[in-house]
C-alpha positions in Angstrom: 0.0 0.0 0.0 1.6 3.3 -1.1 0.8 6.2 1.2 1.2 9.6 -0.4 0.0 12.0 2.4 -0.9 12.3 6.0 -4.6 11.8 5.3 -4.0 8.5 3.6 -1.7 7.4 6.5 -4.4 8.3 9.1 -6.9 6.3 7.1 -4.6 3.2 6.9 -3.9 3.4 10.6 -7.6 3.8 11.4 -8.3 0.7 9.3 -5.8 -1.3 11.4 -3.1 -1.9 8.8 0.2 -3.2 10.2 3.4 -1.3 9.6 7.1 -1.9 9.8 9.6 0.5 11.3 12.2 0.9 8.6 14.3 3.4 10.5 14.1 4.9 13.9 16.4 7.9 14.6 15.8 8.0 18.4 15.5 4.3 19.3 17.3 2.3 16.7 16.4 -0.9 18.6 12.9 -0.5 17.2 14.0 -0.9 13.6 12.4 -3.9 11.9 9.6 -4.1 14.4 6.2 -4.9 12.9 3.5 -3.0 14.7 -0.2 -2.7 14.6 -2.5 0.1 15.7 -4.2 -0.7 19.0 -6.0 2.4 20.0 -6.6 5.2 17.4 -7.5 8.8 18.2 -7.7 11.8 15.9 -4.4 13.2 16.9 -2.4 10.0 17.1 -2.5 6.3 18.0 -1.1 3.6 20.2 0.7 0.7 18.6 1.7 -2.7 19.8 4.2 -5.2 18.5 2.6 -7.7 16.3 2.2 -11.1 17.9 4.4 -10.1 20.9 2.0 -9.7 23.9 4.7 -9.5 26.5 7.0 -6.9 24.7 7.9 -3.6 26.4 6.3 -1.8 23.5 3.0 -3.7 23.8 2.8 -3.3 27.6 3.6 0.4 27.5 0.9 2.9 28.7 -1.1 0.2 30.7 -1.3 -2.2 27.7 -2.3 0.4 25.1 1.2 0.3 23.5 3.5 3.0 22.3 2.0 6.4 21.7 2.6 8.1 18.3 1.3 11.6 17.7 0.6 12.5 14.0 1.8 16.1 14.4 1.4 18.4 11.3 1.3 17.4 7.7 4.5 19.4 7.2 6.3 17.0 9.7 5.9 14.2 7.1 7.5 13.2 3.9 6.1 10.4 1.7 8.2 8.6 -1.0 7.9 5.2 -2.5 5.5 4.0 0.2 7.8 5.1 3.0 6.4 7.6 5.5 9.0 9.7 7.2 8.2 11.8 10.3 10.3 14.6 11.8 9.7 16.9 14.7 11.1 20.4 14.8 13.4 19.6 12.0 14.8 16.4 13.6 14.0 13.0 12.0 12.0 10.7 14.2 11.3 7.6 12.2 10.4 6.0 8.8 7.6 3.5 8.5 5.9 1.6 5.8 2.4 0.2 5.8 2.4 -3.6 5.0 
């Protein structure tokens, strides 16, 4: 699934599509993780590790998972199916819907 803008990404997350973390600039140990949305809100979502009920990510925030805020559309770049988020000019991560 190729995502071309933040609106499409939000729709894919709302529909529960899994994603893979291609690159994580803050926590490189997350690279390669397959996540799925667990609790979706309008401004962001919680995600858990796919098929890993006891992982630190899955158990975070009282079992809701890791919190990801969408931020502004200008915080995102979309190219060849990869969604890259930055915050205040600093890269955060690159994900791809699978």
